[in-house]
N, C-alpha and C positions, 0 to 999 in steps of 0.2 A: 189850439194849434191844429190846423187842418193837415190832411195828408199831403196836399200840394206843397205847403211850406216846409214840411218835414223832408220831402223829396228834394226840394231846392237846397235846404241846409246840408243834407247828406251829399248832394252833388257838389256843392261848393267846397265842402271839406275834402272830398275825393279829388277835386280838381287842384286844390292848393296843397294841402298837406300830404296827399297821396303822391303827388308829383315830387315833393321834397323827399319823402321817404324812399321812393324808387330811385331818385338821384343819389342819395346817400348809399343805398345798397349797391348800386352800380359802381360807384367810386371805390367802395370797400372791396368788391369782388375784383375790380381791375388792379388794385394796388396790392392785394393779398399775396401774389407770388413774389413780390419785391420786398417783403418784410425781412428784417434781419433774421438770419438763421434758416431761411427757407432754401438755400442753395442745395443742400444735400438732398432734401426731399424732391426738389425740382429736377435735379440731375438723375435721381433714381427713376422718376416718372418718365423722363425723356428717353432713357436708355432701356427701359423695361421690356420693350418689344424685341430687343436684340438678344435678350437672355434666353438660353436654351433651358427647357424644363428639366433636363437631366444634368445641368452643370454641377450640382452638388454631389452627384452619385459617382463621378469618375475618380 
C-alpha cells in the first residue's frame, strides 16, 4: 500500500465517519440542556450573574 492510497483512505474516513461523529456530538450538545432534571442547573447558571458575592454573609 503506497502512501498516496493511505492518504486517500484516511481522507475518505475523515470525510464520511468524521462528519457523522461531529454531527452526533453537535446534536448531543444541542439537546444536553433539555434533558430531564436539568432545569435546576440551568436556572442556577442563568441567574448566577445576579448573585452578590456577599449574599451569604448578611
